[in-house]
C-alpha positions in Angstrom: 0.4 0.1 0.0 1.2 4.1 -0.8 2.8 5.8 2.1 0.8 8.5 1.8 -2.4 6.6 1.9 -1.7 4.9 4.9 -0.6 8.2 6.9 -3.9 10.0 5.3 -5.8 7.3 6.3 -7.0 7.6 10.1 -6.9 11.7 9.7 -10.1 10.8 6.7 -11.6 8.5 8.9 -11.3 11.2 11.8 -12.6 13.6 9.9 -15.6 11.8 7.8 -16.4 10.9 12.2 -16.6 14.4 13.1 -18.2 15.1 10.0 -21.0 12.7 11.0 -21.1 13.0 14.5 -22.1 16.8 14.0 -25.0 15.9 11.2 -26.6 13.8 13.4 -25.9 15.8 16.5 -28.0 18.7 14.5 -30.5 16.7 13.4 -31.1 15.6 16.8 -31.7 18.5 18.2 -35.2 19.1 19.5 -36.5 22.2 18.3 -39.4 24.1 20.3 -42.4 23.4 19.3 -44.7 25.8 17.7 -46.5 27.9 19.6 -49.3 26.1 21.0 -48.8 22.6 20.0 -47.1 19.7 22.0 -44.6 17.5 20.7 -46.2 14.6 22.4 -47.9 12.2 20.2 -51.6 11.8 20.6 -54.3 9.8 19.0 -58.0 10.9 19.0 -60.3 7.6 20.9 -63.4 6.4 19.3 -62.9 8.9 15.9 -65.3 5.9 14.2 -68.0 6.7 16.7 -68.8 10.7 16.3 -66.0 11.6 18.5 -64.8 14.7 16.1 -66.9 18.0 17.0 -64.9 20.1 14.3 -62.5 21.0 11.9 -60.6 23.8 10.5 -57.8 23.5 7.3 -54.7 25.6 8.1 -54.6 26.1 4.6 -53.5 22.9 2.6 -50.9 22.1 5.5 -52.7 20.7 7.9 -55.7 20.2 10.2 -56.8 21.5 13.8 -59.5 18.9 14.7 -61.8 19.3 17.9 -63.2 16.1 19.8 -66.7 16.0 21.6 -65.0 17.5 24.7 -63.8 20.7 23.0 -60.3 19.7 23.1 -58.1 20.6 20.2 -55.6 18.7 18.1 -53.1 19.3 15.1 -52.8 17.4 12.4 -49.7 18.2 10.3 -50.3 16.4 6.8 -47.3 14.8 4.4 -47.5 17.1 1.8 -50.1 19.8 0.4 -53.8 18.4 0.4 -55.4 20.3 -2.6 -58.8 21.7 -2.2 -58.9 21.2 2.0 -59.3 24.7 2.4 -61.8 25.2 0.4 -63.4 21.9 1.6 -67.2 21.5 2.8 -67.0 18.2 4.4 -63.8 15.8 4.8 -64.1 11.8 5.6 -61.1 10.5 8.3 -60.0 7.1 7.6 -58.4 5.6 10.7 -57.3 2.2 8.7 -59.5 -0.2 10.7 -58.7 1.8 14.2 -61.3 3.4 15.9 -58.5 5.7 17.1 -57.3 9.1 14.9 -54.0 9.0 15.3 -50.6 9.8 13.3 -51.4 7.0 10.9 -54.3 8.4 9.9 -55.9 9.7 6.3 -58.1 12.5 5.2 -60.5 12.0 2.4 -61.2 15.2 0.4 -63.9 15.3 -2.2 -62.9 17.3 -5.2 -65.2 20.3 -5.5 -66.5 19.9 -9.3 -68.2 16.0 -7.8 -66.7 14.4 -10.8 -67.3 10.7 -10.3 -64.7 9.5 -7.9 -62.2 12.0 -7.3 -60.9 12.5 -4.3 -57.6 13.9 -2.4 -56.6 11.1 0.1 -54.0 12.8 2.6 -51.7 11.2 5.4 -50.7 12.0 8.7 -47.5 12.6 9.6 -47.8 13.7 12.7 -51.0 14.5 15.7 -50.5 16.7 18.5 -52.8 18.5 21.1 -52.6 22.3 20.0 -54.4 25.3 21.2 -57.6 26.3 19.2 -57.1 27.6 15.6 -56.3 31.3 15.5 -59.4 33.2 14.2 -60.1 33.7 10.8 -59.2 37.0 9.4 -62.0 39.4 8.4 -63.1 40.5 5.1 -61.1 43.6 4.1 -64.5 45.6 3.2 -65.8 45.1 7.1 -62.4 46.2 8.8 -62.1 49.5 6.8 -65.8 49.9 7.5 -66.8 50.4 4.0 -70.7 50.0 3.7 -71.6 48.2 0.5 -74.8 50.5 -0.1 -72.1 53.6 -0.1 -69.6 51.2 -2.5 -72.6 51.0 -5.5 
């Protein structure tokens, strides 16, 4: 074997081990949860027996879910769930279980109601949360503009 390779191999091995250690500790660093969210994964029992009281979309990225005891949860989705923000109703697929958890899916119907077209959006996490933020009011109401005066 080449003498140069013999001398540099331990240094390269140490450099690779050091960079691996730095990257794994950076990935393992616990980021603080967003305001109002806990980090602990939870489940909503008996979701298939009308235990879901209300829900509100977080655009196409997530979903706030309220159970019948008025506790709020936040379900983060695997990717964008198109038409979720406009959906009037959704379905919850618990995968044969009676509990809604991070392995569950929501079913969002196509707004045009074409035959059999629906979006299935997978959860990546389900955590306890505060109530969703209030929806912004329409601009005309905020400025105090009267609809009759706009005519």
